[in-house]
C-alpha positions as CSV (number, residue, x, y, z in Angstrom):
1,M,0.0,0.0,0.0
2,D,1.4,3.4,-1.0
3,L,0.2,6.4,1.0
4,T,1.0,10.1,1.1
5,Y,1.0,12.2,4.2
6,W,1.2,15.9,4.9
7,V,3.4,16.7,7.9
8,T,3.5,20.2,9.2
9,P,5.3,21.4,11.1
10,L,8.2,19.1,10.4
11,P,9.3,17.0,13.5
12,P,12.7,17.5,15.1
13,S,15.5,16.0,13.0
14,E,16.7,13.8,15.9
15,G,14.6,11.2,17.4
16,T,11.6,9.1,16.3
17,V,8.1,10.0,15.2
18,S,5.3,7.6,16.3
19,F,2.3,6.9,14.2
20,V,-0.6,5.3,16.1
21,L,-3.6,3.8,14.3
22,A,-6.8,2.1,15.4
23,W,-10.0,1.4,13.5
24,P,-12.1,-0.9,15.7
25,R,-15.1,-0.8,13.4
26,F,-13.1,-2.6,10.8
27,G,-11.4,-4.9,13.2
28,M,-8.1,-3.1,13.2
29,P,-6.6,-3.0,16.8
30,E,-4.3,-0.2,17.8
31,S,-0.9,-0.5,16.3
32,R,2.2,1.7,16.4
33,T,5.0,2.4,14.0
34,N,8.1,4.4,14.8
35,I,9.9,6.3,12.0
36,D,13.2,8.2,12.1
37,G,12.4,12.0,12.4
38,G,15.6,12.7,10.3
39,A,14.1,10.9,7.3
40,I,11.0,13.0,7.5
41,C,13.1,16.2,7.7
42,A,15.3,15.1,4.8
43,A,12.2,14.5,2.7
44,G,10.9,17.9,3.7
45,A,14.2,19.5,2.5
46,R,13.6,17.9,-0.9
47,S,10.1,19.3,-1.2
48,H,9.1,22.2,-3.5
49,I,6.6,25.1,-2.8
50,L,4.0,24.9,-5.5
51,W,2.1,28.0,-4.5
52,P,3.4,30.9,-2.4
53,P,1.7,31.3,1.0
54,H,-1.2,33.7,1.2
55,L,-0.5,36.7,3.4
56,A,-3.2,37.6,5.8
57,T,-4.1,41.2,4.9
58,E,-7.1,43.3,5.5
59,P,-9.2,43.8,2.4
60,Q,-8.6,47.3,0.9
61,Q,-11.5,49.6,0.2
62,P,-11.6,50.7,-3.4
63,P,-11.1,54.4,-4.0
64,A,-14.2,56.5,-4.4
65,P,-15.1,57.0,-8.1
66,P,-14.6,60.6,-9.4
67,R,-17.6,62.8,-9.3
68,P,-18.8,64.5,-12.4
69,S,-18.4,68.3,-12.4
70,S,-22.1,68.9,-13.1
71,G,-25.4,67.1,-13.0
72,W,-27.2,65.1,-10.3
73,F,-24.1,63.1,-9.1
74,A,-22.0,66.3,-8.7
75,E,-23.5,67.1,-5.3
76,P,-22.8,64.7,-2.4
77,P,-25.9,63.5,-0.6
78,S,-26.9,65.6,2.4
């Protein structure tokens, strides 16, 4: 079985990372697998950013449209 996982933030490069799984409804008891954290960090170093992160900014109000010099729209509402 080939699976892909998203790991963020990356774990420390030293030590192990434990994955624990249980799915009692399908008869899968709890099991644990330990993986070298350095291997995960090395894989992260080979990754590529596909899209730049979105910056959290406040939406900007558009500028007011110019008012005509004459006519009904020339005078601001009172």
